[in-house]
C-alpha positions as CSV (number, residue, x, y, z in Angstrom):
1,M,10.8,-8.1,19.8
2,A,10.7,-11.1,17.2
3,S,13.8,-10.6,15.3
4,F,14.4,-12.2,12.1
5,L,18.1,-12.3,13.0
6,M,19.0,-16.1,13.4
7,E,21.3,-15.4,16.2
8,D,18.6,-13.5,18.0
9,F,16.1,-16.5,17.4
10,V,18.3,-19.2,18.7
11,G,19.7,-17.4,21.5
12,N,22.2,-18.7,23.8
13,G,20.6,-22.2,24.4
14,V,20.9,-25.5,23.1
15,L,20.3,-24.4,19.4
16,K,23.1,-22.1,19.1
17,G,25.7,-24.6,18.3
18,L,23.1,-26.3,15.9
19,L,23.6,-23.2,13.5
20,P,26.2,-24.6,11.1
21,K,24.1,-27.8,10.7
22,L,21.0,-25.8,10.0
23,L,22.6,-23.7,7.4
24,E,24.2,-26.7,5.9
25,E,20.7,-28.3,5.7
26,G,19.1,-25.2,4.1
27,W,17.2,-23.9,7.3
28,D,18.8,-20.6,6.8
29,D,16.4,-17.9,7.8
30,V,13.9,-17.7,10.6
31,P,10.5,-18.1,9.0
32,T,11.4,-21.3,7.1
33,L,13.2,-22.7,10.4
34,K,9.7,-22.1,12.2
35,M,8.0,-24.6,9.6
36,M,10.1,-27.6,11.0
37,N,7.9,-30.4,12.1
38,S,8.9,-33.6,14.0
39,E,10.3,-35.5,10.8
40,D,12.2,-32.7,9.7
41,T,13.9,-32.3,13.2
42,S,14.5,-36.1,13.3
43,E,16.3,-35.9,10.1
44,I,18.9,-33.7,11.3
45,N,19.2,-35.8,14.6
46,M,18.0,-33.0,16.8
47,T,17.8,-34.1,20.6
48,Q,14.6,-34.0,22.5
49,Q,16.0,-30.8,24.2
50,Q,16.6,-29.0,21.1
51,K,13.1,-29.8,19.8
52,D,11.6,-28.5,22.7
53,A,13.6,-25.5,22.6
54,L,12.8,-24.8,18.9
55,E,8.9,-25.1,20.0
56,I,9.4,-22.8,22.6
57,R,11.2,-20.2,20.5
58,S,8.8,-20.4,17.8
59,Y,6.0,-19.8,20.1
60,L,7.8,-16.8,21.8
61,H,8.7,-15.4,18.1
62,D,5.0,-15.6,17.2
63,R,3.9,-13.3,20.1
64,A,6.9,-11.0,20.3
65,L,8.1,-12.3,23.5
66,M,11.7,-13.4,22.3
67,Q,13.3,-11.6,25.4
68,Y,12.1,-14.5,27.6
69,G,13.5,-17.2,25.4
70,D,16.9,-18.2,27.3
71,K,15.2,-18.0,30.7
72,L,12.2,-20.4,29.5
73,E,14.3,-22.5,27.8
74,A,16.9,-23.1,30.7
75,L,13.9,-24.4,32.8
76,G,14.3,-27.6,30.8
77,R,10.6,-28.2,30.3
78,S,8.3,-28.5,27.2
79,L,6.1,-25.9,26.0
80,P,2.8,-27.6,27.1
81,D,4.5,-27.6,30.5
82,L,5.4,-24.0,30.4
83,L,1.8,-23.0,29.4
84,N,0.6,-24.7,32.6
85,L,2.6,-22.4,34.7
86,S,0.6,-20.1,36.7
87,T,0.5,-16.4,36.3
88,V,2.5,-15.9,39.4
89,D,5.1,-18.3,38.4
90,L,5.6,-16.5,35.1
91,K,5.9,-13.1,37.0
92,S,8.0,-14.2,39.9
93,Q,10.4,-16.8,37.9
94,F,10.7,-14.9,34.8
95,A,10.0,-11.3,35.7
96,M,7.4,-11.3,33.0
97,K,5.4,-8.4,32.8
98,R,1.6,-8.5,33.2
99,G,0.7,-7.8,29.5
100,H,3.2,-10.2,28.4
101,V,1.9,-12.8,30.5
102,A,-1.6,-12.5,28.9
103,R,0.3,-12.6,25.4
104,F,2.2,-15.7,26.7
105,M,-1.0,-17.5,27.9
106,D,-3.1,-16.6,24.6
107,R,-2.8,-19.7,22.5
108,T,-5.1,-18.5,19.8
109,G,-3.0,-16.8,17.5
110,A,0.3,-14.9,16.8
111,C,0.9,-11.5,17.9
112,V,1.7,-10.0,14.4
113,E,-1.5,-11.3,13.1
114,S,-3.7,-9.6,15.9
115,S,-5.7,-6.5,15.6
116,Q,-6.1,-6.4,11.9
117,P,-6.9,-3.2,10.2
118,S,-10.6,-2.2,9.8
119,Q,-12.4,-3.4,6.8
120,T,-10.6,-2.4,3.5
121,I,-12.6,-0.1,1.0
122,L,-11.4,-1.1,-2.5
123,V,-11.9,1.2,-5.7
124,G,-10.8,1.4,-9.1
125,K,-10.6,-1.1,-12.2
126,R,-12.5,-4.4,-11.8
127,T,-10.7,-7.7,-12.0
128,S,-11.6,-11.3,-12.3
129,M,-10.1,-12.3,-9.0
130,P,-12.1,-15.1,-7.2
131,S,-15.0,-14.5,-4.6
132,R,-14.3,-18.0,-2.9
133,S,-12.1,-17.6,0.3
134,N,-10.7,-21.1,0.0
135,S,-9.1,-20.6,-3.4
136,I,-5.5,-20.4,-1.8
137,Y,-6.1,-23.5,0.4
138,K,-7.4,-25.8,-2.7
139,N,-4.9,-24.6,-5.2
140,F,-1.8,-24.5,-3.0
141,V,-1.2,-28.3,-2.8
142,S,-0.4,-28.3,-6.8
143,V,2.3,-25.6,-6.5
144,N,4.9,-26.0,-9.5
145,S,8.0,-27.6,-8.3
146,K,9.8,-25.0,-9.9
147,N,8.4,-22.3,-7.6
148,M,9.4,-24.5,-4.7
149,E,13.1,-24.5,-5.7
150,R,13.9,-23.2,-2.1
151,T,11.4,-25.2,0.1
152,T,12.0,-28.4,-1.7
153,S,15.6,-28.5,-0.7
154,L,14.6,-28.3,3.0
155,A,12.0,-31.4,3.3
156,R,9.9,-33.7,1.5
157,T,7.5,-31.5,-0.7
158,G,4.5,-33.3,0.9
159,R,5.6,-32.3,4.3
160,I,6.2,-28.7,3.3
161,E,2.9,-28.4,1.5
162,K,1.1,-29.6,4.6
163,S,3.0,-27.0,6.8
164,L,2.1,-24.2,4.6
165,E,-1.5,-25.1,4.2
166,Q,-2.0,-25.0,7.9
167,S,-0.4,-21.5,7.8
168,L,-2.8,-20.4,4.7
169,S,-5.7,-21.8,6.5
170,D,-5.3,-18.8,9.1
171,L,-5.2,-16.4,5.9
172,K,-8.2,-17.4,4.2
173,L,-10.6,-14.7,3.1
174,K,-14.3,-15.0,4.3
175,D,-16.9,-16.8,2.2
176,G,-18.3,-14.4,-0.2
177,Y,-15.6,-11.9,-0.4
178,I,-15.4,-10.1,-3.5
179,F,-12.6,-8.1,-5.1
180,K,-14.0,-5.0,-6.4
181,G,-10.6,-3.6,-7.6
182,I,-7.0,-3.5,-7.7
183,I,-6.4,-0.3,-5.9
184,A,-7.0,-0.6,-2.2
185,A,-6.9,2.0,0.8
186,E,-8.3,2.1,4.3
187,P,-11.2,4.5,4.9
188,A,-10.3,7.9,6.1
189,D,-12.7,10.0,8.6
190,T,-12.9,13.7,9.1
191,R,-10.8,14.8,11.8
192,A,-10.7,17.2,14.8
193,C,-14.6,17.3,14.9
194,G,-14.7,18.0,11.0
195,C,-12.1,20.8,11.1
196,V,-9.6,18.7,9.4
197,Q,-10.5,16.8,6.1
198,P,-8.3,13.7,5.0
199,P,-6.4,14.2,1.9
200,P,-7.8,12.8,-1.0
201,I,-6.0,9.8,-2.8
202,T,-6.1,8.6,-6.5
203,D,-8.5,5.9,-7.6
204,K,-6.6,4.9,-10.6
205,V,-3.9,2.2,-10.6
206,A,-0.5,3.6,-11.5
207,P,0.3,3.0,-15.2
208,F,3.0,0.2,-15.7
209,S,5.3,2.8,-17.3
210,A,5.3,4.7,-14.0
211,I,7.4,2.1,-12.4
212,E,9.0,-0.2,-15.1
213,N,11.9,2.3,-15.6
214,V,12.5,3.5,-12.1
215,T,16.1,3.5,-11.2
216,I,16.8,1.7,-8.0
217,Q,19.7,0.5,-6.0
218,K,20.1,-2.6,-3.8
219,L,21.3,-1.8,-0.3
220,T,21.0,-5.4,1.3
221,P,20.7,-9.1,0.0
222,E,18.1,-11.5,1.2
223,Y,19.1,-12.6,4.7
224,K,20.5,-16.1,5.6
225,I,22.7,-17.2,8.5
226,G,26.2,-15.7,8.6
227,M,25.3,-13.1,5.9
228,E,27.0,-9.8,5.8
229,R,24.8,-7.2,7.5
230,L,24.8,-4.8,4.6
231,V,26.1,-5.1,1.0
232,K,29.9,-4.4,1.2
233,T,30.5,-3.1,-2.1
234,K,28.1,-0.4,-3.4
235,T,25.9,-2.0,-6.0
236,P,25.2,-0.1,-9.3
237,P,22.1,1.6,-10.1
238,M,19.6,-0.7,-11.9
239,K,16.2,-0.4,-13.5
240,A,13.2,-1.6,-11.6
241,S,11.9,-3.9,-14.4
242,E,15.0,-6.3,-13.7
243,L,13.4,-7.3,-10.4
244,W,10.3,-9.0,-11.9
245,R,11.9,-10.0,-15.2
246,D,11.6,-13.9,-14.2
247,K,9.2,-13.8,-11.3
248,P,6.4,-11.8,-9.9
249,A,7.3,-9.4,-6.9
250,V,5.7,-7.7,-3.9
251,L,7.3,-4.2,-3.4
252,M,6.4,-2.8,0.0
253,C,7.0,1.0,-0.2
254,I,8.1,2.1,3.3
255,R,7.4,5.7,4.7
256,R,10.3,5.4,7.3
257,P,12.4,2.4,8.4
258,G,12.7,3.5,11.8
259,C,8.7,4.2,12.3
260,I,7.2,1.7,14.6
261,M,4.1,1.0,12.4
262,C,6.5,0.4,9.2
263,R,8.4,-1.9,11.2
264,A,5.4,-3.7,12.3
265,E,3.8,-4.2,8.7
266,A,7.3,-5.2,7.4
267,H,7.7,-7.9,10.0
268,Q,4.1,-9.3,9.5
269,L,4.7,-9.5,5.8
270,Y,8.1,-11.1,5.8
271,S,6.8,-13.7,8.5
272,K,5.0,-15.3,5.7
273,K,7.9,-15.5,3.5
274,P,7.9,-19.6,3.3
275,I,4.3,-19.0,1.6
276,F,5.6,-16.4,-0.9
277,D,8.6,-18.6,-1.6
278,A,6.4,-21.5,-2.7
279,L,4.2,-19.2,-4.8
280,G,7.4,-18.1,-6.7
281,I,6.9,-14.5,-5.3
282,Q,9.8,-12.3,-4.5
283,L,9.6,-9.8,-1.7
284,F,11.3,-6.4,-1.7
285,A,11.2,-3.3,0.6
286,V,11.5,0.1,-1.0
287,L,12.9,3.3,0.9
288,H,12.9,6.6,-0.4
289,E,15.8,7.9,1.9
290,H,19.2,6.1,2.4
291,I,20.3,6.5,6.1
292,E,22.9,3.7,6.7
293,T,22.3,3.2,10.3
294,E,18.6,2.9,9.7
295,V,19.1,0.3,7.2
296,K,21.2,-1.7,9.7
297,D,18.3,-1.4,12.4
298,F,15.7,-2.3,9.9
299,W,17.5,-5.3,8.3
300,P,17.1,-8.3,9.1
301,R,15.6,-7.7,12.5
302,Y,12.2,-6.6,11.1
303,W,12.9,-7.6,7.3
304,G,15.1,-10.1,6.0
305,G,14.5,-9.5,2.3
306,V,16.3,-7.2,-0.1
307,V,16.1,-3.6,0.7
308,L,15.9,-1.1,-2.2
309,F,16.9,2.6,-2.6
310,D,14.4,4.5,-4.8
311,R,16.4,7.9,-4.8
312,N,14.0,9.8,-7.0
313,M,11.0,8.7,-5.2
314,E,9.2,7.3,-8.2
315,F,7.6,4.3,-6.7
316,F,6.0,6.6,-4.2
317,K,4.9,9.1,-6.7
318,A,3.4,6.3,-8.6
319,L,1.2,5.5,-5.6
320,G,0.0,9.2,-5.5
321,G,-1.0,9.4,-9.0
322,G,2.3,11.0,-10.2
323,K,2.9,13.1,-7.1
324,L,4.1,12.3,-3.6
325,L,1.4,11.7,-0.9
326,K,2.3,13.7,2.1
327,E,0.8,14.7,5.3
328,K,1.7,16.7,8.4
329,F,2.1,14.8,11.7
330,L,-0.5,17.0,13.5
331,S,-3.1,16.4,11.0
332,G,-2.2,12.8,9.7
333,F,-1.5,11.3,13.2
334,V,-2.4,13.4,16.1
335,F,-6.0,14.2,15.1
336,N,-6.4,10.8,13.3
337,P,-7.9,8.0,15.4
338,R,-7.1,5.5,12.7
339,A,-3.4,6.6,12.8
340,I,-3.4,6.4,16.5
341,A,-5.2,2.7,16.5
342,N,-2.5,1.6,13.9
343,Y,0.1,2.9,16.4
344,K,-1.4,1.0,19.5
345,R,-1.4,-2.1,17.3
346,A,2.3,-1.8,16.4
347,K,3.1,-0.9,20.0
348,S,1.5,-4.2,21.1
349,M,3.9,-6.0,19.1
350,G,6.8,-4.8,21.2
351,I,8.6,-3.0,18.3
352,E,10.9,-0.4,19.0
353,Q,11.1,2.9,17.1
354,N,13.1,6.1,16.4
355,F,12.3,9.5,14.6
356,R,15.3,9.8,12.5
357,G,14.7,10.6,8.9
358,E,11.7,12.0,6.9
359,G,8.4,10.4,7.8
360,E,5.5,12.5,5.9
361,I,5.8,10.7,2.7
362,K,3.3,8.1,2.5
363,G,4.0,4.4,1.2
364,G,2.1,1.5,0.1
365,L,2.5,-1.7,-1.8
366,F,2.6,-3.0,-5.2
367,I,2.1,-6.5,-6.6
368,V,3.9,-6.7,-10.2
369,G,3.6,-9.7,-12.5
370,S,6.5,-10.9,-14.3
371,R,8.1,-9.5,-17.4
372,R,5.5,-6.9,-18.7
373,S,2.4,-8.2,-17.4
374,G,1.8,-5.2,-15.3
375,I,0.6,-4.2,-11.9
376,A,-1.8,-6.5,-10.2
377,Y,-2.6,-4.8,-7.3
378,Q,-1.7,-1.4,-5.4
379,F,-2.2,-0.5,-1.9
380,I,-2.1,3.0,-0.6
381,E,-1.1,4.1,2.9
382,R,-4.0,6.6,3.4
383,N,-3.7,6.8,7.1
384,F,-0.4,6.5,8.8
385,G,0.3,2.9,9.6
386,D,-2.1,1.3,7.1
387,W,-1.4,-2.1,6.4
388,A,-2.2,-3.9,2.9
389,P,-4.5,-6.9,4.0
390,L,-2.2,-9.9,4.1
391,A,-5.0,-12.3,3.3
392,E,-5.7,-10.2,0.1
393,V,-2.1,-10.0,-1.0
394,I,-1.7,-13.7,-0.7
395,E,-4.8,-14.4,-2.7
396,I,-3.7,-12.1,-5.5
397,C,-0.3,-13.8,-5.5
398,T,-1.9,-17.0,-5.8
399,Q,-3.3,-16.1,-9.0
400,F,0.3,-15.8,-10.5
401,Q,1.0,-19.5,-9.7
402,N,-2.5,-20.4,-11.1
403,Q,-1.8,-18.6,-14.3
404,Q,1.4,-20.3,-14.7
405,Q,-0.1,-23.6,-14.0
406,G,-2.7,-23.0,-16.9
407,Q,0.0,-21.8,-19.2
408,G,1.9,-24.9,-18.7
409,S,-1.2,-26.9,-19.3
410,M,-1.9,-25.3,-22.5
411,K,1.8,-26.0,-23.8
412,A,1.4,-29.5,-22.8
413,C,-1.6,-29.9,-24.7
414,K,-0.2,-28.4,-27.7
415,N,2.8,-30.8,-27.5
């Protein structure tokens, strides 16, 4: 699987000895490292062999094929040369499985972005979100330097913007897309030939008061090279409102960290961390159950951001309109074609799984504005394994950046 642990990413090849230099220069997590371009690699005096290795490993990471990294790199050839190898060569020289060969040869896109969920139904309070799909791309180039405090330390702002724009071009919403509300959920069909009805979900956004005073505890820091795997000293409880006091936040409420579908969602969201960084958006994963071994397996392999523990499950209750959204495995998964499709999507990403912990309490996602500006978006996991649409999440996050710029312009005019 495409791990976010830096040691897993660089493997045992020529990049391994470069880790101290990467840390010194600020290229200290996998999503950001993968954004390096030729000018960036030249600035830290990478050899051609190291440049080729980075390109190969970034390509493999996108396709969840990192298990072949050391062998492919050891061949001493560039990525274009490797892509010209025959299917027979890939199978015989690298023992590559048939499905993996197809994934390796597919140059159209990353594994974590394939097989997107079916069209999302949006219900609830109407908002003034834009209907044009290119609003992210147009507005991104004017990101405030304060919102790029991390990326500007990595390379010149112009190059970073160019790289991020290229990533954003794959996430643009289709022309004519209209946001119908700020509560989203996937459709849910009747199951078992109509004998089992899907559970209802709320169509009202959670009140801000339901989450601002939630007591949470930090279980992990944001991952960087060489950081301790877990918080050594038990952190004291804190109010959730402290999280978004200065910056907006995306909070992904995870049903179970060992679940293959939850891990897949976490992975695809965190892979876009440089975009969220540049927009000034924080990323948090929220658990309702603290099993230390599960946290160790989850972070930073599938999620390199801060992990929070919501002991009283208040975020999860807020998603359900004040009560937990729960469903039995038999009715929610075995008899649910959408959940099975979600499972197959996660399975195709090469993700491992286990069955430890509670798995019937459904999760979702919140986007919360800074200070007391409220909940801007709420996604409910109606079927096991539903993902919040990534393009929609980023579009909404872009609005915070636009609002900030607008406020800055008004202050400048007054002065």
